[in-house]
Backbone as CSV, one residue per row, in Angstrom:
resi,resn,N_x,N_y,N_z,CA_x,CA_y,CA_z,C_x,C_y,C_z
1,MET,105.030,-52.978,28.164,103.803,-53.588,27.637,104.100,-55.017,27.167
2,MET,105.281,-55.235,26.511,105.582,-56.599,26.059,105.717,-57.529,27.199
3,ILE,106.249,-57.153,28.278,106.464,-57.919,29.483,105.094,-58.323,29.994
4,VAL,104.147,-57.418,30.037,102.812,-57.715,30.564,102.160,-58.749,29.642
5,LEU,102.288,-58.550,28.339,101.673,-59.491,27.375,102.251,-60.912,27.525
6,LEU,103.606,-61.003,27.731,104.205,-62.339,27.906,103.768,-62.973,29.247
7,ILE,103.621,-62.163,30.303,103.159,-62.719,31.544,101.689,-63.209,31.385
8,LEU,100.852,-62.436,30.711,99.512,-62.897,30.457,99.503,-64.143,29.579
9,LEU,100.357,-64.170,28.624,100.477,-65.416,27.765,100.748,-66.725,28.589
10,PHE,101.797,-66.641,29.438,102.149,-67.738,30.187,101.121,-68.113,31.267
11,THR,100.448,-67.107,31.869,99.379,-67.335,32.767,98.232,-68.011,32.074
12,GLY,97.818,-67.611,30.820,96.824,-68.335,30.073,97.208,-69.695,29.737
13,LEU,98.468,-69.908,29.377,98.921,-71.275,29.065,98.820,-72.187,30.310
14,ALA,99.204,-71.668,31.444,99.110,-72.438,32.732,97.663,-72.724,33.014
15,ALA,96.753,-71.746,32.881,95.313,-71.975,33.128,94.752,-73.063,32.185
16,ALA,95.141,-73.008,30.870,94.710,-73.973,29.948,95.210,-75.357,30.303
17,ALA,96.470,-75.459,30.737,96.992,-76.729,31.116,96.217,-77.249,32.297
18,TYR,95.989,-76.376,33.310,95.213,-76.913,34.468,93.812,-77.374,34.009
19,VAL,93.123,-76.559,33.202,91.775,-77.049,32.759,91.791,-78.401,32.026
20,TYR,92.879,-78.511,31.146,93.003,-79.793,30.436,93.248,-80.928,31.370
21,VAL,94.090,-80.739,32.409,94.354,-81.791,33.343,93.121,-82.146,34.154
22,ARG,92.342,-81.147,34.528,91.114,-81.397,35.271,90.098,-82.183,34.431
23,GLU,90.056,-81.877,33.094,89.191,-82.554,32.234,89.567,-83.991,32.083
24,LEU,90.921,-84.237,32.032,91.392,-85.640,31.970,91.024,-86.379,33.195
25,SER,91.122,-85.728,34.468,90.760,-86.341,35.669,89.290,-86.722,35.711
26,ARG,88.384,-85.886,35.145,86.933,-86.105,35.151,86.731,-87.331,34.247
27,ARG,87.324,-87.363,33.076,87.193,-88.504,32.168,87.693,-89.833,32.831
28,ASP,88.759,-89.725,33.579,89.335,-90.896,34.284,88.259,-91.378,35.305
29,ALA,87.796,-90.436,36.051,86.723,-90.770,37.068,85.519,-91.472,36.357
30,ALA,85.079,-90.859,35.288,83.881,-91.455,34.629,84.162,-92.852,34.102
31,GLU,85.309,-93.118,33.591,85.681,-94.435,33.057,85.790,-95.389,34.196
32,LYS,86.304,-94.985,35.327,86.353,-95.847,36.489,84.952,-96.154,36.973
33,ALA,84.053,-95.202,36.916,82.712,-95.421,37.406,81.935,-96.467,36.590
34,ILE,82.165,-96.503,35.209,81.477,-97.438,34.381,82.265,-98.787,34.226
35,GLY,83.434,-98.808,34.861,84.204,-100.116,34.815,85.006,-100.239,33.554
36,ALA,85.302,-99.196,32.857,86.010,-99.323,31.560,87.511,-99.522,31.852
37,ILE,87.982,-99.103,32.946,89.454,-99.236,33.263,89.655,-100.518,34.147
38,GLU,90.520,-101.365,33.660,90.747,-102.582,34.386,91.702,-102.256,35.628
39,GLN,91.422,-102.937,36.733,92.246,-102.745,37.956,93.060,-103.938,38.283
40,THR,93.521,-104.691,37.254,94.264,-105.854,37.532,95.762,-105.727,37.452
41,ASP,96.214,-104.535,37.220,97.564,-104.317,37.132,98.283,-104.405,38.468
42,ILE,99.247,-105.268,38.638,99.807,-105.567,39.938,100.564,-104.332,40.449
43,ARG,101.322,-103.700,39.514,102.105,-102.569,39.989,101.223,-101.432,40.461
44,ARG,100.140,-101.179,39.819,99.262,-100.084,40.256,98.705,-100.379,41.621
45,ARG,98.403,-101.632,41.877,97.785,-101.981,43.206,98.829,-101.907,44.281
46,ILE,100.031,-102.190,43.913,101.121,-102.149,44.974,101.435,-100.703,45.292
47,MET,101.487,-99.861,44.254,101.800,-98.428,44.503,100.758,-97.721,45.192
48,ARG,99.515,-98.181,45.098,98.394,-97.438,45.783,98.220,-97.734,47.210
49,VAL,98.918,-98.720,47.722,98.769,-99.135,49.179,98.969,-97.930,50.059
50,SER,100.173,-97.298,49.845,100.495,-96.165,50.704,99.571,-94.997,50.463
51,THR,99.125,-94.781,49.258,98.160,-93.733,48.966,96.850,-93.888,49.701
52,ASP,96.285,-95.080,49.651,95.000,-95.405,50.214,95.155,-95.207,51.793
53,ALA,96.264,-95.600,52.328,96.494,-95.459,53.788,96.593,-94.033,54.239
54,ALA,97.048,-93.182,53.232,97.291,-91.782,53.555,96.077,-90.930,53.633
55,THR,94.955,-91.468,52.991,93.752,-90.672,52.838,93.087,-90.446,54.144
56,SER,93.418,-91.304,55.153,92.798,-91.092,56.476,93.317,-89.813,57.186
57,ASP,94.549,-89.468,56.906,95.069,-88.220,57.426,94.448,-87.075,56.868
58,SER,94.103,-86.017,57.667,93.280,-84.882,57.114,93.953,-84.061,56.039
59,LEU,95.231,-83.624,56.280,95.910,-82.851,55.302,96.197,-83.637,54.074
60,HIS,96.772,-84.810,54.103,97.024,-85.640,53.027,95.672,-85.942,52.234
61,GLY,94.682,-86.272,53.026,93.408,-86.567,52.378,92.888,-85.466,51.574
62,ARG,92.904,-84.261,52.120,92.335,-83.060,51.368,93.204,-82.805,50.034
63,LEU,94.490,-82.931,50.178,95.362,-82.656,49.043,95.049,-83.685,47.911
64,LEU,94.958,-84.959,48.346,94.817,-85.968,47.350,93.436,-85.936,46.728
65,LYS,92.381,-85.521,47.482,91.051,-85.489,46.992,90.907,-84.341,46.044
66,ARG,91.544,-83.151,46.334,91.352,-81.957,45.510,92.226,-81.969,44.245
67,ALA,93.364,-82.770,44.306,94.249,-82.797,43.179,93.703,-83.553,42.042
68,PRO,93.965,-83.299,40.752,93.588,-84.083,39.642,94.178,-85.559,39.758
69,SER,93.392,-86.512,39.380,93.810,-87.829,39.542,94.962,-88.233,38.709
70,VAL,95.196,-87.566,37.550,96.366,-87.802,36.707,97.674,-87.264,37.423
71,TRP,97.466,-86.348,38.370,98.636,-85.908,39.190,98.890,-86.843,40.240
72,ALA,97.946,-87.284,41.070,98.137,-87.942,42.301,98.202,-89.463,42.161
73,LYS,97.584,-89.998,41.018,97.488,-91.451,40.931,97.957,-91.968,39.607
74,ASP,98.887,-91.282,39.006,99.382,-91.757,37.744,100.412,-92.944,38.033
75,ALA,100.051,-94.144,37.561,100.857,-95.311,37.895,102.278,-95.250,37.410
76,SER,102.488,-94.728,36.169,103.798,-94.728,35.620,104.704,-93.716,36.414
77,VAL,104.136,-92.582,36.822,104.854,-91.599,37.572,105.143,-92.203,38.981
78,GLN,104.164,-92.817,39.575,104.397,-93.486,40.896,105.516,-94.503,40.849
79,LEU,105.507,-95.290,39.797,106.580,-96.331,39.666,107.865,-95.767,39.561
80,LYS,108.060,-94.699,38.746,109.341,-94.018,38.585,109.801,-93.459,39.932
81,LEU,108.882,-92.760,40.649,109.181,-92.215,41.966,109.626,-93.251,42.938
82,VAL,108.935,-94.346,42.982,109.271,-95.474,43.840,110.654,-95.970,43.526
83,HIS,110.961,-96.137,42.287,112.298,-96.563,41.874,113.429,-95.564,42.287
84,ALA,112.955,-94.264,42.352,113.994,-93.274,42.769,113.999,-93.157,44.312
85,GLY,113.117,-93.815,45.035,113.211,-93.798,46.492,112.123,-92.851,47.099
86,TYR,111.347,-92.243,46.283,110.308,-91.373,46.782,108.958,-92.114,46.799
87,ASP,108.751,-92.829,47.848,107.471,-93.597,47.985,106.435,-93.121,48.880
88,GLY,106.469,-91.845,49.261,105.502,-91.194,50.069,104.178,-91.054,49.358
89,PRO,103.063,-90.905,50.108,101.716,-90.812,49.515,101.633,-89.522,48.605
90,LEU,102.342,-88.465,49.032,102.251,-87.218,48.263,103.329,-87.028,47.149
91,ALA,104.134,-88.040,46.964,105.187,-87.898,46.050,104.798,-87.598,44.599
92,PRO,103.780,-88.334,44.026,103.314,-88.020,42.656,102.793,-86.624,42.548
93,LEU,101.942,-86.200,43.575,101.406,-84.840,43.524,102.480,-83.776,43.667
94,THR,103.469,-84.035,44.549,104.595,-83.040,44.695,105.374,-82.964,43.377
95,TYR,105.610,-84.045,42.755,106.409,-84.093,41.481,105.656,-83.330,40.403
96,SER,104.318,-83.493,40.233,103.534,-82.850,39.255,103.466,-81.312,39.497
97,MET,103.312,-80.938,40.767,103.306,-79.510,41.094,104.632,-78.908,40.880
98,ALA,105.746,-79.600,41.162,107.070,-79.062,40.905,107.329,-78.848,39.427
99,ARG,106.835,-79.801,38.675,107.010,-79.652,37.182,106.182,-78.504,36.642
100,LEU,104.994,-78.295,37.159,104.235,-77.124,36.698,104.831,-75.835,37.120
101,ILE,105.382,-75.793,38.338,105.939,-74.600,38.847,107.227,-74.277,37.997
102,ALA,107.963,-75.327,37.730,109.195,-75.057,36.868,108.850,-74.581,35.502
103,ILE,107.767,-75.116,34.902,107.417,-74.705,33.603,107.056,-73.189,33.543
104,ILE,106.347,-72.789,34.561,105.885,-71.436,34.694,106.942,-70.489,35.261
105,GLY,107.609,-70.962,36.288,108.483,-70.100,37.034,109.827,-69.771,36.323
106,LEU,110.388,-70.708,35.687,111.651,-70.531,35.031,111.495,-69.485,33.911
107,PRO,110.484,-69.528,33.033,110.333,-68.420,32.056,110.211,-67.128,32.717
108,LEU,109.427,-66.999,33.743,109.336,-65.709,34.439,110.644,-65.258,35.030
109,LEU,111.351,-66.213,35.626,112.653,-65.820,36.164,113.657,-65.394,35.046
110,ALA,113.688,-66.057,33.923,114.458,-65.688,32.780,114.036,-64.350,32.251
111,LEU,112.750,-64.100,32.283,112.296,-62.719,31.886,112.765,-61.680,32.788
112,ALA,112.930,-61.957,33.997,113.312,-60.860,34.926,114.857,-60.724,34.895
113,LEU,115.586,-61.747,34.605,117.033,-61.742,34.680,117.789,-61.458,33.405
114,VAL,117.280,-61.967,32.294,117.922,-61.886,30.996,117.701,-60.435,30.410
115,PRO,118.672,-59.823,29.894,118.467,-58.450,29.335,117.517,-58.512,28.156
116,LYS,116.627,-57.570,28.053,115.613,-57.526,26.944,116.266,-56.750,25.810
117,THR,116.714,-57.488,24.804,117.313,-56.792,23.616,116.342,-56.719,22.449
118,THR,116.000,-57.845,21.963,114.938,-57.876,20.883,113.733,-58.791,21.270
119,PHE,112.675,-58.591,20.616,111.465,-59.386,20.888,111.816,-60.888,20.615
120,ASN,112.430,-61.222,19.423,112.681,-62.623,19.018,113.571,-63.232,20.071
121,LEU,114.636,-62.526,20.557,115.515,-63.120,21.504,114.864,-63.416,22.829
122,THR,113.919,-62.557,23.247,113.151,-62.714,24.449,112.251,-63.920,24.346
123,VAL,111.584,-64.095,23.218,110.680,-65.236,23.046,111.522,-66.549,23.037
124,ILE,112.683,-66.500,22.345,113.550,-67.726,22.373,113.963,-68.082,23.751
125,THR,114.383,-67.088,24.524,114.813,-67.300,25.951,113.686,-67.853,26.805
126,LEU,112.483,-67.394,26.580,111.302,-67.875,27.328,111.028,-69.345,26.911
127,LEU,111.076,-69.638,25.646,110.821,-71.036,25.190,111.880,-71.988,25.747
128,VAL,113.148,-71.578,25.679,114.213,-72.427,26.183,114.009,-72.642,27.658
129,ALA,113.675,-71.621,28.454,113.353,-71.796,29.866,112.237,-72.622,30.076
130,ALA,111.195,-72.566,29.332,110.045,-73.447,29.489,110.340,-74.909,29.254
131,VAL,111.105,-75.120,28.203,111.495,-76.485,27.872,112.389,-77.096,28.964
132,PHE,113.296,-76.271,29.374,114.176,-76.745,30.546,113.396,-77.020,31.775
133,GLY,112.402,-76.170,32.125,111.593,-76.449,33.252,110.710,-77.715,33.039
134,PHE,110.365,-78.033,31.853,109.571,-79.256,31.598,110.444,-80.522,31.722
135,LEU,111.698,-80.428,31.218,112.586,-81.572,31.214,113.350,-81.787,32.495
136,ALA,113.618,-80.722,33.266,114.471,-80.833,34.391,113.976,-81.789,35.456
137,PRO,112.732,-81.714,35.893,112.239,-82.681,36.933,112.320,-84.079,36.489
138,ALA,111.968,-84.375,35.181,112.088,-85.767,34.772,113.472,-86.208,34.733
139,ALA,114.436,-85.383,34.329,115.909,-85.700,34.301,116.417,-85.964,35.741
140,PHE,115.896,-85.128,36.685,116.312,-85.315,38.057,115.865,-86.704,38.568
141,VAL,114.637,-87.048,38.364,114.091,-88.323,38.802,114.802,-89.496,38.086
142,ALA,115.034,-89.358,36.773,115.736,-90.345,36.088,117.163,-90.599,36.635
143,ARG,117.786,-89.483,36.952,119.200,-89.599,37.601,119.112,-90.324,38.990
144,ALA,118.076,-89.893,39.742,117.895,-90.525,41.091,117.609,-92.023,40.953
145,VAL,116.863,-92.410,39.941,116.521,-93.838,39.728,117.855,-94.581,39.410
146,ARG,118.679,-93.966,38.483,119.870,-94.671,38.074,120.870,-94.818,39.206
147,LEU,121.038,-93.814,40.025,121.950,-93.866,41.193,121.424,-94.893,42.214
148,ARG,120.157,-94.845,42.481,119.624,-95.783,43.481,119.786,-97.174,43.029
149,GLN,119.439,-97.520,41.715,119.585,-98.875,41.244,120.997,-99.336,41.257
150,GLU,121.967,-98.411,40.964,123.345,-98.821,41.001,123.792,-99.168,42.440
151,LYS,123.337,-98.368,43.459,123.645,-98.654,44.803,123.130,-99.980,45.226
152,ILE,121.831,-100.342,44.860,121.274,-101.574,45.182,121.958,-102.685,44.504
153,ARG,122.381,-102.529,43.211,123.047,-103.558,42.500,124.404,-103.867,43.112
154,ARG,125.128,-102.831,43.626,126.403,-103.052,44.339,126.271,-103.681,45.664
155,ALA,125.159,-103.432,46.279,124.939,-103.951,47.647,124.436,-105.417,47.632
156,LEU,123.971,-105.909,46.508,123.377,-107.220,46.496,124.323,-108.360,46.894
157,PRO,125.539,-108.428,46.341,126.450,-109.517,46.708,126.722,-109.612,48.203
158,ASP,126.979,-108.502,48.854,127.241,-108.497,50.302,126.020,-108.989,51.109
159,ALA,124.809,-108.508,50.694,123.599,-108.898,51.386,123.413,-110.375,51.213
160,LEU,123.643,-110.895,49.981,123.483,-112.330,49.735,124.413,-113.202,50.512
161,ASP,125.662,-112.723,50.698,126.599,-113.450,51.558,126.114,-113.583,52.961
162,LEU,125.612,-112.476,53.500,125.010,-112.499,54.848,123.769,-113.435,54.910
163,LEU,122.990,-113.379,53.886,121.792,-114.285,53.886,122.181,-115.727,53.873
164,VAL,123.225,-116.064,53.112,123.748,-117.419,53.021,124.230,-117.878,54.451
165,VAL,124.939,-117.005,55.174,125.442,-117.398,56.501,124.303,-117.618,57.384
166,CYS,123.275,-116.724,57.352,122.122,-116.880,58.236,121.324,-118.176,57.933
167,VAL,121.086,-118.407,56.694,120.196,-119.566,56.346,120.979,-120.806,56.630
168,GLU,122.364,-120.871,56.400,123.008,-122.128,56.644,123.189,-122.324,58.158
169,ALA,123.050,-121.236,58.917,123.061,-121.422,60.416,121.795,-121.947,60.969
170,GLY,120.752,-122.108,60.104,119.466,-122.669,60.589,118.402,-121.682,60.790
171,ILE,118.640,-120.365,60.416,117.594,-119.347,60.562,116.701,-119.464,59.295
172,SER,115.407,-119.214,59.513,114.524,-119.185,58.372,114.825,-118.062,57.451
173,LEU,114.241,-118.124,56.179,114.572,-117.016,55.280,113.977,-115.673,55.670
174,ASP,112.749,-115.706,56.230,112.092,-114.482,56.688,112.940,-113.875,57.789
175,ALA,113.380,-114.702,58.775,114.151,-114.071,59.845,115.554,-113.591,59.371
176,ALA,116.101,-114.370,58.402,117.406,-113.960,57.780,117.321,-112.609,57.048
177,ILE,116.181,-112.360,56.387,115.947,-111.062,55.645,115.889,-109.961,56.706
178,LEU,115.204,-110.175,57.857,115.116,-109.154,58.863,116.438,-108.935,59.430
179,ARG,117.231,-109.925,59.740,118.568,-109.722,60.306,119.434,-108.990,59.331
180,VAL,119.500,-109.399,58.148,120.294,-108.768,57.075,119.925,-107.283,56.939
181,SER,118.644,-107.020,56.893,118.209,-105.586,56.704,118.753,-104.731,57.776
182,LYS,118.806,-105.242,59.043,119.394,-104.466,60.196,120.860,-104.403,60.086
183,ASP,121.596,-105.427,59.614,123.025,-105.452,59.603,123.625,-104.478,58.478
184,VAL,122.919,-104.406,57.389,123.431,-103.650,56.214,122.854,-102.189,56.163
185,MET,122.133,-101.819,57.269,121.510,-100.484,57.196,122.528,-99.361,57.121
186,SER,123.582,-99.494,57.742,124.667,-98.389,57.780,125.393,-98.367,56.486
187,ALA,125.739,-99.525,55.875,126.523,-99.545,54.689,125.634,-99.395,53.384
188,HIS,124.568,-100.080,53.383,123.597,-99.999,52.223,122.198,-99.715,52.612
189,PRO,121.810,-98.453,52.948,120.490,-98.159,53.486,119.418,-98.371,52.481
190,GLU,119.664,-98.242,51.156,118.607,-98.439,50.189,118.126,-99.868,50.156
191,LEU,119.102,-100.753,50.022,118.660,-102.203,50.043,118.119,-102.608,51.350
192,ALA,118.693,-102.099,52.435,118.202,-102.487,53.799,116.709,-102.072,53.922
193,ARG,116.370,-100.905,53.480,114.935,-100.491,53.540,114.013,-101.342,52.754
194,GLU,114.522,-101.773,51.536,113.612,-102.641,50.754,113.420,-104.061,51.388
195,LEU,114.551,-104.538,51.943,114.418,-105.759,52.722,113.503,-105.695,53.891
196,GLY,113.544,-104.547,54.520,112.599,-104.321,55.637,111.175,-104.263,55.140
197,VAL,110.901,-103.761,53.980,109.571,-103.705,53.409,109.110,-105.170,53.137
198,VAL,110.017,-105.991,52.620,109.680,-107.404,52.423,109.271,-108.065,53.720
199,ASN,110.064,-107.849,54.742,109.810,-108.479,56.058,108.460,-108.031,56.602
200,ARG,108.183,-106.738,56.526,106.864,-106.241,57.066,105.706,-106.815,56.281
201,LYS,105.874,-106.976,54.986,104.763,-107.599,54.217,104.489,-109.041,54.628
202,THR,105.567,-109.866,54.745,105.368,-111.217,55.135,104.796,-111.299,56.606
203,ASN,105.158,-110.381,57.477,104.612,-110.393,58.824,103.159,-110.005,58.790
204,ALA,102.788,-109.179,57.749,101.339,-108.786,57.726,100.457,-109.815,57.027
205,GLY,101.069,-110.929,56.612,100.267,-111.990,56.002,100.410,-112.140,54.538
206,VAL,101.133,-111.302,53.878,101.373,-111.367,52.438,102.253,-112.635,52.151
207,ARG,101.869,-113.367,51.127,102.613,-114.477,50.798,104.107,-114.040,50.424
208,ARG,105.055,-114.981,50.694,106.396,-114.693,50.443,106.694,-114.377,49.019
209,GLU,105.979,-115.128,48.115,106.174,-114.963,46.688,105.831,-113.550,46.229
210,GLU,104.663,-113.062,46.735,104.167,-111.722,46.467,105.077,-110.637,46.991
211,ALA,105.619,-110.877,48.236,106.521,-109.930,48.833,107.840,-109.830,48.109
212,LEU,108.335,-110.997,47.682,109.580,-110.927,46.866,109.342,-110.272,45.488
213,ARG,108.231,-110.529,44.908,107.871,-109.912,43.583,107.785,-108.371,43.817
214,GLY,107.239,-107.902,44.964,107.182,-106.568,45.255,108.573,-105.914,45.438
215,LEU,109.534,-106.767,45.862,110.928,-106.173,45.963,111.445,-105.796,44.572
216,TRP,111.196,-106.651,43.628,111.648,-106.259,42.283,110.848,-105.126,41.725
217,GLU,109.489,-105.091,42.012,108.669,-104.018,41.499,109.197,-102.680,42.064
218,ARG,109.642,-102.619,43.326,110.045,-101.359,43.906,111.415,-100.962,43.560
219,THR,112.214,-101.885,43.116,113.620,-101.506,42.807,113.859,-101.347,41.231
220,GLY,113.233,-102.306,40.463,113.418,-102.292,39.007,114.803,-102.727,38.626
221,VAL,115.540,-103.440,39.441,116.819,-103.890,39.160,116.789,-105.324,38.530
222,ASP,117.459,-105.527,37.455,117.359,-106.910,36.802,117.970,-107.973,37.575
223,ASP,119.020,-107.694,38.378,119.646,-108.691,39.259,118.703,-109.114,40.355
224,VAL,117.973,-108.114,40.864,116.891,-108.528,41.847,115.824,-109.382,41.272
225,ARG,115.439,-109.143,40.016,114.372,-109.971,39.414,114.948,-111.425,39.180
226,THR,116.152,-111.555,38.819,116.740,-112.848,38.676,116.793,-113.637,40.025
227,LEU,117.198,-112.909,41.094,117.219,-113.515,42.384,115.820,-113.868,42.882
228,VAL,114.879,-112.937,42.699,113.549,-113.312,43.076,113.012,-114.557,42.370
229,ALA,113.197,-114.614,41.041,112.715,-115.784,40.322,113.371,-117.068,40.852
230,SER,114.696,-116.992,41.109,115.333,-118.181,41.630,114.829,-118.647,42.987
231,LEU,114.554,-117.623,43.880,113.992,-117.987,45.169,112.619,-118.554,45.060
232,ILE,111.779,-117.987,44.229,110.460,-118.498,44.018,110.450,-119.936,43.529
233,GLN,111.280,-120.179,42.562,111.461,-121.521,42.017,111.904,-122.523,43.015
234,SER,112.927,-122.099,43.843,113.424,-122.998,44.813,112.394,-123.312,45.902
235,GLU,111.531,-122.352,46.243,110.437,-122.541,47.153,109.407,-123.550,46.650
236,LYS,109.130,-123.371,45.346,108.099,-124.206,44.698,108.559,-125.713,44.617
237,TRP,109.850,-125.870,44.345,110.373,-127.201,44.176,111.011,-127.801,45.428
238,GLY,111.078,-127.016,46.446,111.551,-127.533,47.762,113.069,-127.648,47.814
239,SER,113.779,-126.907,46.955,115.227,-126.993,46.991,115.833,-126.047,48.121
240,SER,117.095,-126.113,48.297,117.726,-125.374,49.304,117.846,-123.882,48.935
241,SER,117.344,-122.987,49.828,117.472,-121.574,49.575,118.953,-121.154,49.703
242,ALA,119.639,-121.780,50.659,121.092,-121.345,50.817,121.868,-121.580,49.528
243,ARG,121.601,-122.673,48.865,122.363,-122.942,47.648,121.993,-121.928,46.587
244,VAL,120.725,-121.565,46.504,120.286,-120.551,45.438,120.912,-119.228,45.769
245,LEU,121.016,-118.883,47.093,121.582,-117.552,47.441,123.104,-117.567,47.205
246,ARG,123.691,-118.698,47.422,125.171,-118.766,47.213,125.533,-118.654,45.638
247,VAL,124.799,-119.380,44.850,124.996,-119.309,43.436,124.686,-117.916,42.939
248,SER,123.649,-117.310,43.357,123.322,-115.956,42.967,124.353,-114.976,43.374
249,SER,124.969,-115.076,44.588,125.996,-114.210,44.981,127.222,-114.362,44.085
250,GLU,127.619,-115.566,43.839,128.723,-115.791,42.955,128.538,-115.235,41.571
251,THR,127.295,-115.374,41.077,126.942,-114.887,39.710,127.082,-113.407,39.671
252,LEU,126.559,-112.714,40.739,126.588,-111.242,40.771,127.979,-110.770,40.903
253,ARG,128.820,-111.396,41.677,130.218,-110.953,41.801,130.947,-111.127,40.484
254,ARG,130.690,-112.225,39.768,131.332,-112.488,38.450,130.846,-111.403,37.451
255,LYS,129.599,-111.086,37.508,129.133,-110.005,36.570,129.779,-108.685,36.939
256,ARG,129.936,-108.406,38.199,130.588,-107.110,38.629,132.024,-107.108,38.101
257,ARG,132.772,-108.224,38.241,134.117,-108.279,37.809,134.274,-108.130,36.256
258,GLN,133.300,-108.797,35.566,133.314,-108.687,34.126,132.984,-107.232,33.715
259,SER,132.048,-106.595,34.398,131.764,-105.214,34.028,132.929,-104.234,34.277
260,ALA,133.681,-104.460,35.380,134.870,-103.686,35.627,135.894,-103.942,34.566
261,GLU,136.116,-105.153,34.121,137.090,-105.393,33.074,136.693,-104.825,31.785
262,ARG,135.390,-104.737,31.485,134.898,-104.194,30.272,135.067,-102.711,30.273
263,ARG,134.839,-102.021,31.411,135.026,-100.617,31.536,136.568,-100.280,31.401
264,ALA,137.374,-101.116,31.985,138.822,-100.873,31.865,139.257,-100.988,30.428
265,ALA,138.716,-101.953,29.680,139.129,-102.130,28.327,138.638,-100.968,27.457
266,LEU,137.540,-100.312,27.802,137.055,-99.154,27.040,137.679,-97.871,27.341
267,ALA,138.449,-97.852,28.459,139.026,-96.602,28.942,139.945,-95.922,27.934
268,PRO,140.921,-96.759,27.306,141.788,-96.029,26.310,140.986,-95.350,25.174
269,ASN,139.916,-96.042,24.654,139.190,-95.426,23.611,138.431,-94.136,24.038
270,LYS,138.004,-94.079,25.236,137.392,-92.893,25.754,138.389,-91.771,26.022
271,MET,139.584,-92.104,26.246,140.664,-91.150,26.516,141.242,-90.555,25.193
272,THR,140.852,-91.117,24.099,141.475,-90.663,22.785,141.059,-89.226,22.489
273,ILE,139.791,-88.944,22.578,139.220,-87.536,22.263,139.785,-86.513,23.215
274,PRO,139.756,-86.719,24.566,140.366,-85.737,25.382,141.796,-85.483,25.128
275,LEU,142.543,-86.616,24.868,143.974,-86.397,24.616,144.184,-85.530,23.242
276,ALA,143.357,-85.911,22.261,143.563,-85.218,20.950,143.139,-83.715,21.019
277,ILE,142.135,-83.462,21.855,141.592,-82.064,21.930,142.334,-81.246,22.948
278,LEU,142.712,-81.720,24.116,143.271,-80.955,25.247,144.781,-81.119,25.335
279,ILE,145.270,-82.341,25.332,146.685,-82.578,25.698,147.606,-82.360,24.513
280,PHE,147.299,-82.890,23.398,148.234,-82.744,22.205,148.375,-81.298,21.778
281,PRO,147.389,-80.520,21.686,147.665,-79.085,21.275,148.612,-78.384,22.213
282,ALA,148.437,-78.549,23.472,149.316,-77.968,24.516,150.752,-78.442,24.353
283,LEU,150.777,-79.783,24.070,152.126,-80.404,23.905,152.873,-79.828,22.689
284,PHE,152.142,-79.688,21.572,152.685,-79.127,20.413,153.165,-77.667,20.600
285,VAL,152.392,-76.928,21.321,152.806,-75.564,21.600,154.094,-75.488,22.393
286,VAL,154.170,-76.320,23.410,155.392,-76.412,24.245,156.601,-76.841,23.427
287,ILE,156.396,-77.850,22.605,157.592,-78.389,21.818,157.969,-77.541,20.645
288,LEU,156.965,-77.095,19.898,157.227,-76.496,18.628,157.343,-74.971,18.835
289,GLY,156.794,-74.373,19.902,156.848,-72.982,20.102,158.148,-72.345,20.100
290,PRO,159.109,-72.844,20.931,160.555,-72.245,20.793,161.127,-72.333,19.470
291,ALA,160.921,-73.450,18.772,161.484,-73.639,17.415,160.897,-72.609,16.469
292,LEU,159.602,-72.406,16.499,159.024,-71.489,15.637,159.484,-70.024,15.900
293,ILE,159.692,-69.754,17.153,160.211,-68.407,17.536,161.585,-68.244,16.970
294,ASN,162.436,-69.224,17.071,163.775,-69.125,16.539,163.845,-68.996,15.019
295,ILE,162.870,-69.773,14.353,162.799,-69.652,12.875,162.399,-68.328,12.463
296,TYR,161.361,-67.800,13.171,160.906,-66.438,12.893,161.991,-65.386,13.039
297,GLY,162.728,-65.514,14.157,163.859,-64.618,14.458,164.979,-64.666,13.393
298,ALA,165.181,-65.936,12.902,166.295,-66.081,11.923,165.936,-65.561,10.562
299,PHE,164.678,-65.732,10.088,164.306,-65.399,8.751,163.599,-64.019,8.729
300,GLY,162.753,-63.739,9.704,161.974,-62.525,9.686,162.368,-61.496,10.609
301,GLY,163.056,-61.805,11.572,163.392,-60.834,12.660,164.395,-59.856,12.174
302,GLY,165.342,-60.265,11.330,166.413,-59.335,10.927,166.013,-58.388,9.845
303,GLN,164.808,-58.587,9.175,164.433,-57.675,8.112,163.880,-56.365,8.696
């Protein structure tokens, strides 16, 4: 009976959450209809390009139309997923559905697997499983964002060196970006895909400044923002792009070297706790163990 009541409880909570989300979507649609929501946010417009293009497809269009707008068109969720590399039209909807399934499914799974001892322990287990299901998708996306940004950050100096070679050889910056995106695809696919997006935007008629700003919007890497700002300034003032790229490459390599030196300097401090907890006790047992046994045998063993 208790299991049935708990299942009904979580089903009711899921239904209430669904109704609440639908109500939020209705309010969002009403505010858009009366013009209360401003549509001047650059990031939101950039992230909606792929979503608007996908509505022409029948399956994607049906899913996006039937889903609550806070699931399918949440700008903050879209931006995080794009930073993580999930820039498909259904990525926000898939993420929201996975989160809802985890919130409901993990407590039910825990209810089926964990032994039922007391009611309080069962309730605590269900709450812990629900909290884990709520936090796990966000933690997964945050980890994916961190790993992808680190890969892009490490790939930037190599890509900039290739861009310098191409630009100094007389190739235009747009053609150099296309060439470098193809050359680094095998070694650095994340950065190569983003450079390919920049090239496709410029070929489609988007201004180079907007395409470069979109590169930073899609990656969220501070080094990319600095590079984009330098390239935009050099284009406005008519200075050499090759010199800007070379200086940026040297700066990034120097920052990488300083970061490695800083991590190496912090390594002894980080090793103190593992040494004190794991290594020293075992060392004391090995060194003092035989002596303690001999002392015990000399004073207590003969009695």
